[in-house]
N, C-alpha and C positions, 0 to 999 in steps of 0.2 A: 280689519273688522268685516264680519260676515254681512252679506247683503240682507236688508229687510224688504219684505213684500208689502206692497199697498193692499190695504182691505179692498175686496170687490165691492162693485156698486151695489147699494141696497135699493130695492124697488118696492115701495110700500104700497103700490097700487094692487098688489096681489093677496087679498084677503088678510091684510095686516102682518103678514109673514115677510120680512124684508128680503129673504134669501130664498123664498119658494122657487124662484126661476131656476135655481140649481137643480130642481127635481126634473127637469126636462131632459131625460137621458140621452136622447139622440140629437139634441140641439147642438150644433157645431160650436156655438159659443160656450156651452156648458163643458163639452169636451176639451175645448181650447183652455178653458179655466183650470180643469183638472190637470192638464199637461203643464200649465204655467206653474201650478203648485208643485208639480213633481220636479220641474226644472229648478225652482227655487230650492227645494229640499236637497237636490243633487249638488246645487252650488254651495249650499251650506256645509254639506259633508265633504266637499272636495279637500279642504285641508286635512281631513281625517282619513283620507284614502289609504294611507300606509297603515294606520291603525286598524281600520276596518279589514284590510287584507290580512294583517297580523292575527286579528281575532277569528277571522274564518279559518286560517290555517291551524290555529290552536284547536278550535272546535273540531275541525276535520281530523286533525291528528289524533284526537282522543278516541275516535270512532274506528272500530276494525272494519275497514271499507270492504274488504273480501271476507265474508263470513257466511257460515252455515247455520240456519236456524235449527231449533230443536224439532225433530219430526213429530208429526201427529200420527196416531194409530188409527187405521180404518181397515178392519178385515186383514186381507193378506198384503195390504199396501202400507208404506210410509209416505206421508205427504210433508213437504218442507219448502222452505225458501232459501235462496242463495242470493247474496249481495256480492257485487264485485266493484272494485275500484273504478271510479269514473262513471258509473251507471247511477242514474237518478233513482230507479226503482228496482225492488227485488224481482228476481225471477222465480216462478213457481214450478216445482218439480214433484215426482214421485219415483219410488222404486219399490220392487218386491220386498216384503218384510223377510228378514232372515228366518231360518228354520228354528234358531234358538230363541225366536221372539225378542231379540234385543232391538235396540234402536239404532243399530249400525248402518250406516248409508253405504250402498253399493253403487258407486259412481259409474261403473263400467255398465251398469244395467238400468240407469236412471232414464227417466222420460221428462222431457220438457213440456209442461202444461201450458204455460202462458208467459210471454215476455212483454210486460208493459213498456220497456224501452223501445221495442219495435213499433208498438202502437203509437207511442208519444212522439215519434219521429217527425210527423206532419202536423203536430199540434202544439199550441202555445201552452195548453193546461191538459192535465189528464189525471183523473181520480178514479181508481178501481173501487166500485161499490160492493156488490155481492160477488162471492167466488164459491160456487156450490156444484159439488159433484153428485151425480145421480146415485141413487141406492145400489145399482148394480156396478157402479164405478166405471161405467163405459162412457159417460157423457159429461161434459163441464159446461155449466151455465155461468155467465158472468155479466156484469153491467158496467158501463163506462160513462163518466161525465167528461166532456171535452171542453166545457166552458166555465165551470164553477158554479153554475146556477143550480146545481142538484137536480137536473133532468138527465136521465140516463138512457143510454141505447143498450138493448138486451141481445145478448149473443149466445149462441150454443155451438159447441165444438166436440166432434167425436174423438174420443181418446183411443180409438181402435184404428181408424183409418184417416183421421184429420179432416173428414168433411165438416163443413161449418155452415151455419146459416144464422141470420138474424130474426129477431121476433118483433112483428110490427105493432108495437104498442107505443101510442103517442104519450108524450109527458109522463113517461115511466119514473116511479119514484126510487127503483134500484133494487128493491127486494125481489128475491127469486126463491121458490120453495118447490122442491120436487115432490110429486106423488109417488107412490111405490110401483107404478106401471112403467117408470123410467121414460115416459113420453110426455106426461102432463107436468106443466110448470104452473104455478100460481105467482101472479105478480100484482103490483098495485100501481094506479096511475094518480096523478095529481089533478086537482081541480084548478079553476082559474086562479084561485088564490094560493096556488102552490101547496095546498093541504093534501096528504095522502088520503084519498078519499074512496076509491073504487078498486074492488077485487076482480081480477081476470083469471080465466082458465085458458092457458095457451098451450098449443101443439103446433108442430111443424106443418106448413102448407095449409094452415086453417085460419080463419079469421079469429080474433080474440073474442072470448065468449064471457060476457059479464056474469058475475056471481053474486056480488053484493055491493051496494053503494051506501056509504055512510053519509046520511043526509044532513046530519046536524053540524054546522060549522065549527062547533067547539071540539069535535072529536077527530083524532087522527087514526088511521088504520095501520096495522102491523100484521104480517103473516110469518108464521115459523112452523117447524116440525117439533113436535114434542119429543122429549128425551127417550121415551120408548120407541120412537119412530113409527108409532101406530096411528097418529092423528095429525091432521093439518089444523093448526090453531089461528083464528083470525081475531085479534085484540082490537077493540075500539076504545080509546082512552082520551079523556079530556084532562085538565089539570086536577080535577078532583073527583071524577066518576069514571068507572070502567065497566066494560062488558066483553065477554069472550064467547065466541062461537067456534064450533069444530065440526069436522067430518073425518070419516076414516080415510087414512092415507092409501088404503087398498081400494077405496072406492071414490075416485076423484070427482065423479058426477053426482055424488050423494048430496042431499040437502044439508045445509049448516043446521046444527042444533045449538041452542044457547044454554050455557052453563048456568047463568043466573041474569035475568033481565036487569037492565040498568036502573039505578034509582040515584037521584042526586046525592052526592056526598059519599057513596059507596065506592071505595077503590079496592079492587082485587085484581090478582094475576094468578095464573095456574099453569102447571106443567103436568103431563101425564107420565105415570110410571106403572109398574106391576100392580101397585095397590090401588090405582085409579087416579083420578085428578087430584093433585095436592094443591092447595089453594091457600094463598096469603091474602088475608082480608082485614079490613079495619072495621067491619060490621060490629065487632065486640069491644072496640076500643082503639085509640088513636095509634097505639104502638103495634097493632096488627097481631091477629091470631093466625093459627095454622089449622086448616080444616081439610076434609077429605070428601070426594064425591064419586060415586060410580057413574061412568060416562052413559050407561043405559037408563039412569034415572036422574037427569039434570034437575035444576031448580034449587034455590037457596034453602028451601025447607028440607031438602034431602041431605044437606051438608052435615058431616059429623066432625065434632071437635077433636083435634090431635093434640094441639098445644094452645093454651089459653094465652090471653095478652099478658105480657111481662111488664109491670108498671115501671120497672127500672131501666129497661132498654128497648130499643125498636127493632123489630124483626124486618130487616131490609130486603132479604132474598132467600131463596131456597133452591139448592142444587140437588138434583135426583140422580142417584146411581142405583143399581139393582140391589146392592147389599146395604145401602145406607141413605140417610138424608143427611145433607150438610146445611146447617142453618146459619145465616150470616146476620148477626146482630150488630147493632151500633150502641156501644156503651162507653160513656165518659169520653166522647170524642174519638173513639177508635173502634175498628172493626174487630169483632171477636167471632170466631167460627166454633160452632158447636156441632159435633158429629153425633148422629144417632144411628148406630148400626142396627140392623134388623134383630139381631139376636143377642144384644149386649147393651150394658148401661151406656148412656151418652157421655161424651168428654169434651172438654175445651182444648182447642189446638193452641199450643204454646209457641210464643214468637220471642226472639232474643232482644229486641229493642223496645224502648219506651214509647218512641213515636214512629209510626210506620204506616204503610199502605198495604192492603192484603186483600185478595179475592181469589176465588176458584176460577181457574183458567182451562179452556178446552184442550183437547189433545188426547184424551183417553175415551174409549167407548163406554156406553151405558152399562155394559156387563163387566167392566174392569173393576178389580178390587182395589183400585188406586184412583186418586184424582190428582191433578196438578194445581199447585198454588203459586201465584205470582206475589212476590214479597219484595218490597223495597223501602227505604228510608231516604231521608234527605242526604245522608252520607253514604248510603249503601246501594250500589247499582242492583237493578232488578235480578232476583233469583228465581228460577223455576224449581219448585220443590215437589217431590212425589211424596204424597201422604197415603200411607196404607190404611184404609178405613177401619179395618178390624181393630187395630191396636194403637193408632196414632203415630206410628213410626214415620220419621221423615228422613229424606236425604235430598241433596241438592242435585238436580240433573243439569243445570246449567246457569252460569252467572254471566250477566251482560259484560263483556270486556270492556275495560278502559285502558286504552293504550297510553303509554308514557308513564311518568311517575304519578302514582296515586295510591293513597292508603286512606281507608275509612277513618283509621285511628287519628289522622290529622286534623280531624274536625270534631266539634262538640255540637251535639244536638239536644235540645231541651224543650220542654213544654212550659211556656209562661201563661199566666192568666191576667187579664185585664179586667176590671170591674166596671160594668155599665152604670149609668145613672139609676136604673131601677134595680141595681144589685145583682143583675145576671152576671155570671163569670165566663168571660170570652176566651176560649183557648187561642193561643199563638204558638205556632210551630217555628223554631228558630234553628239555624244552623250558623256556626262561625268557625273560623280557622283557630286552631289552638294557638295560643300566644298572642292573640289580638286582644288588646286591653283598651279600656277607655271608649270614648265616642268615635264613630267612624261612619263611612258610607253604608247604608242599609237599603236593601230592596224589599219593599213590603207589598205582597200580592193579596188580591181580594176579589171575591166574586158575589156571593150572597143572593142566589135567586134559585128558582125552580126546584128547590130542595136538592141541589147538586152539592155533594160534599167534597172539599178540596183536601183529600187525604194527602200527606206528604209524599213527594216524588222525587226520584233522582234525576239529575240533569247533567249530561256531559258538557254542555255548553256553559252551565251556571259556574263550573269551576274556573272559567275565565275571570269572573268576578271574585269568587272566594280567594283564588290564589293572588288576587291584588289587595287582599285584606278586607274585602267586603263581607257583610253579613246579609243573609237572606231570611226572610220570614213570611209566613201565610197567616193571615188574620181569618179565623174561622167564624165569620160573622153570621148573625141571624139572617134568615132568607135561604141559606144552605141548610142541609140537615146533618151538619157535622156532629152535633149533640143529640140528635134524635129527631123524630117527626115534629115535636113541639117546637124545636129550634127553627124549622122551616115555617110553621104556621105563624110563629112570632115575627116574621120578617117579610110577610107578604100583605098585600091589600092595605087595610087600615093600619097595619103594623109596620109598613115599609120603612118608616122613620128609623126604626131599630137598626136596620142595615147600615145606614149612614152613621149614626151616632156610634155604633159599635166599632166601626172601622176608625173613626177619629180617636176613640178611647184607646184602641190597640196602638195607634201612632204615638198618642201621648204616653201610653205605658212604656214603649220602647225608649222614648226619650228620657222618661223619669228613671228608668233602669240604667241609663248611661250607655245604652247600646248605640245612639245616634243622636244628632241634633237636627234642628229645623234645616239647616243649610245642606245637610248630608242625607236627608231622608228622601228616597225615591219611592213612588207608589206606582202600581200597575195594575191593569185589569182589562179584560176583553169582553165584547158583546154585552150582556147584562152587567159584567164587571166594569165595563167602560161607563155604563150609567153610574155605578159607584164612584169612579174616579172623577166623572164630570161633576157630580153632585158636591163631592167633599172639597174639591178645589174652588168651587163657588163659595162654600161656606167658610173654609179655613185656608185660604191660599198662602198665608204666611207661614203654615205648618209644614210645608213640603218644599224641597229644593228642586225637584223635578217630577214629571208624571209621564206615563205611557199608556195611551188608551188604544187598544187594537179593535177595529171594527166596532166602535162603541155605540151602543143604543142610547143616544143622547137627545134625539128629537122625539121624546116620548109623547108629549101632548099632541103633536100633529100626526103622528104615526097612529096612536091609539084612537084618533078621531077620523081616520080613513079606513073604513072597513073593506075597501077595494084592494088595499095593499095585501100581499101575501102574509098570511099568518095572524093578522091584526085580531080578527074575532076570536080566534082560539087563545089569545093572550088576555082576554078579559077576566078569566079566573085567577090570573097571577097579579094583574095591575089594577083591574076594576073597569067598568064601563063608564067612560066619560060622559055618557049622556045622563048619568045621575050627577046631581049637583055636588054632593059631598065628595064623590070620586073626582070629579072635574077640578074642585079646589085642591085636593090632595095632590094629583098629578102636576098641576100647574105649580104647586108649592115646591116640588122636588126636581122637576125636569131640568136637566142642565142647561139646554139651549135657551129657554125662556128666562133663566135666572143668571145669565151672564151679566156681571156688574163691572162698573168703571173702577177696577182695583188692579193691583199688580198681581199677576198670575205667575206660577213657577214655570219653568221651562217645560215645553210640552211637545212630545212626539206622538201624532196620531196616524193610524193606518185605516184604509178602506179597501174594499173589493169592488170593482166596478159591476160585477155580476152576481153580487151578494143578494140572495133572496130573503135572507133572515134579517139582516140589518142593511137597509139600502145604503149605497155609497154616499148619498146626499146627506145622510145624518152627520157624518163626520165633516163633510165639505161645508155645510151650513153653520155648524158649530165653530169651526175654525174660522170662517168668515166673520161671524159675529164677534168672536174673541179678538180678531184683528182690529175691528172697528170700535171696539168698546174698552178694552183693557187699558190701563194707564201706564204700562211699562213696555219694554221692547226685549223681554227674554225671548230666547228661541222659540219659535211656534212653527212646527213643521207637519205638512200633510203629505203622506205617501199613499197614493191610490195605486193599487195594482190593477192594471187596465185589462188583464187577461187572467183574473183569479175571482174567487168568490169569498165566502165567509171564512174559510180555513187558510186563506193565504196561498202562497206558492205551493205547487204539488210535488215537486221533485225534492229529494233529500238535501242536495247541495244548495238548491235554491232556498229552501227553508233555513239552512245554516247561515246563509248570507243575510237573510233577514234578521236573524238574531244578532249576527256581527254587527250589522248596522244599529240596532237598538242598543247594544253595549257600547259601541263607539260614541253614540249620542250621550249615554250616561256618563261615560269617562270623560267627556268633554265639557260637561255643564256642571258636574259636582266638583267644587274646587279642590278638594283634598285628593281627588282620584285622577288628577290629570297626568300623573307620571306613570 
C-alpha cells in the first residue's frame, strides 16, 4: 500500500485562512513543506518507475529527435531551427537563400545564430522569449528567462563579427522590436505587480529612455512591428478595452500617435499594410467589423468600413499580405479562413477534416504571393501548407513526423454535442481508436476562460493513451470563444456558472453515449482550467474517477482580494471586483479552495511552479492541504511543485516529456481498467 501524507497544520489565527502561512515564500518551513510533498509524491510514484520510464521512452520514440524545421524566408536568407538527439532545446541557424528561390538548406554555408543548450548549461531553467533579427539582418536581439518568473534579460549579438552586449533594462517583459535604423530597440518593462507597463527606447551604450507608461492597472502593454514594417505599434489592452499608438519605424524618436482613444468596452486591434491601418473592431457589434484608417488622419471618426459585422460568425483576426487580406472567422465551433485578394472575389479556404485547428503561420514575407497555414486535427499531426493567395491552391510543405507505427486512419474523430440546462449546445471534440467499443477510460480536457478557444490539437504523447484503448475529448465550454464572441461573454463575470455546468453536462453526455463511465472518466485542466477542475470535483466528485490540475487557479477568493499580487487588478474584468457585494458572493460560491467539503474526492494529481507569477505556487499547496484535512476518503492526492520553474513547467523538451509520462503513469495506475 502506498504511503499517505498527513494533513499539514492549520493556523486559524491568520485572517481566517487556515493555510495562509503557506504563502510565506522564503520561510524555511514552507520550503520544507513543499519538499515533503514532493518526497511523498515521489514515494507514491516509486512502484510506477518502470511504467514512467516506459511511457517516457514511448513518447520520446515518436519524436524525430534530430530534425530540421521548415525555413522562414527573409530577403536573401533562410532562417530555421535544428533539433538534435539529446539536446533539450533547438538551435537556431540561417543560410543564404538559393538562387532558384527554393527552401533548400545549404548546410555547408549555414551560420549558427543561437544555441540555447549552451546558455542553459549553468541554469536550472531557461526560456527563450523574443528572437528578433534587425531589418538589415546584421543583428540578433533575444530575451531569456532563467527562473520561470517571466522576467527577462535582453541581449544583442552581431551576426557579422559575433560582438555581443546586454541591454540594461530591469524587470524586462521580453518583447523586443527593432526600428528601421538597426540600432534602436523598443522593449517593455514590468511594474511591481508584474504587469507589462512601460515602453522604453534602447540603444547600445546608452541608458534606457522612457517612451510611454501605461498607468491604468487594468491595461497591459505590447509592442510589435506592422506587417508593412513601416510602423512600430504599441497596444494597450485590458480584458474589454483597447487602444493602439504608433510611430514611423524610420523615425524611432518620433512621438506616438493614437489610432483611436480608448473608451470602455471598445475592443480593437490593428495592423498596417499598403492600404493603411486595417482595424478589427467591435464598435459596430459583438462579432467585430473590419475598418480602414489612413495613418496620417487617426481618430475613430476617420475610420472607413471594409466589412460589416457578420451576425453568424465572429471575426477573430486579420492577416495582411501585399496582395490580399486573410480573414479568420469563428463559425460553428471551427476556424474558417476567408481570403480577399486585391483584385478578385473572396473565397473560403477548404480543409479536409470535420474537426481541426487552423491558423496562418509566419514564414513568408509581406510581399509574398503565398502564406503558410498550420493545420492539424486530433488524429493528424501538424501540416504546414502553402496557400497561393490568388487562386487558393494549397500544397503541403511539411508534415510533423511521427516515428514508429502510426496512421491517422487508425482513429475516429467526431464532434458531439451536449445540451446545457438553458438549451445551449456545447461542442465536444472526441478521438477514439478504431475497434474500441463500449465504455472505457476517457480523458476529458477543459479550460473555459479569457475567450481562449481550445481548437483540437495533435499530441505525440497522447498516443500512449490512445494505443492503450483510451479515448480523449475536449469540452468546448462557455468562457472560451470556441463558438464565437458570445460564447466567451456567456462564461465570464456573472455568467461564470455556465463554464462549470457546461463541463459537467459534457461529462454526463459522454457517459450517456456509452463512451465511458464514472469510474473511468478522467478530467484535466490547467491554470484557469484548474479552477474549472477544482470547482466540478467539489460539486460532483462522484462523477469522476481521477483529475489532473496543473498550476490551478483555485484560491480565487484570496487572490482576487489581494491587489498587491501580480496581475490581480487586471483580472477584475474577467472575474469581477470582490469589493462589490454581488461579486464577492459569486466568487465565494465557486472558489474551489473555500468550497472543499467532507466528501470522497477522486484521485488527484496537482502541479505547481515555485516561481509562477501568474498562479502563485501556494494556490495549489493550500488547496491540497485543505483537501487532505477535509475529505472523507484516502484516494491518491499528490502535489508536485517544480522548485525551478514557473507557470509553463519544465523548460527543456525531455523534461516536458517526463512530466507528461508521470501524469500518464498516475492515470494508468488509478483508473481500474487501465492498469495493464
